N, C-alpha and C positions, 0 to 999 in steps of 0.2 A: 719173268719164273721158266722159261724157255731153256735158259739159261743152265737154271738147276737140275737139269738133263742133260742137254747135252753139252758138258765141263763133266760129268765123271764119267759118259758113254766113252770121252778121248781119256780120261788120265786113270779111268779105273784099269785098262789094261796094261799102261805104262807101271803104276803102282804095284797090280799084283808080278807082272816080271823085274822088277826090281828090288823091289821090296817083301815081296812076298802077302800083299796085302795090307801089311799094317805100316803106319809110318810114325808111330810115337805120339799122336796126337788123343784126344780124349774119343774120337772114333772109334778107337780101337777097341774101347769095350763092346761096341755096338758090333761089333766085325765078330769080337772073338765069340760073344752072347748068339749071334746068326748063326754062326759053324757049330757053335754048341745044340744048337736046336736041327742041324740035318744041312744045311744050304751050304754049298758048294765056295769056295775061297771069292771066285769071280762076283756071285750073286749079292755075301756076304758085302764085300767090299763095296760094289755098287750101290746098293741100298743105303750105306751108312754116307757115303759120299751125296745122295739127292738129300739124305735128311739133313744133314748137315749145310747145305746148300741154301736148302729152303731157308732155315733159322738164319742163316749169313744174311742171304739176300733181303729177308723179311725186314730185320733187325735194320738192316744198313738204309732200306728205304724207309722208316719208321725215324731215323734218326735225322736221314737228311730233309724228312717235309718236316718235323721240329726246328731245325736249325733254317728252312726257309721261311716258316710262318713266324721266328723270331727276330729272322733280320728284316721281315715285310712290317711287324708290330713295329719295331725302332726305326724306320726310316717312316713310318706315317705317325711313330709320336712323335720325333724331329722334327715334323711338316708342320706337324699341328700346333711345335711350341715356335717356330719360325714363325709361321705367323701371328702368333699374339705379340711377340716383339717388335714384328715390325707395325703389328698397328698399335702400340702403345707409344 
């Protein structure tokens, strides 16, 4: 989760300098909303990138966890079937 904060610290100044803080993704809605509430462009872009990174990182971790569990279950199931066929 540290990367969810470090990556925006590096990327936000670049995004603000090159693209004006907007990059054509769904997070632009959050940037524009934060701008409308009075936040400056850097803060708006930074906060939207942190929110996006948290969702991305947590979603990726959950997906990998499911894949690993399914792979383990499949190996365990194959081992159980293999033992039965050898013993018969």
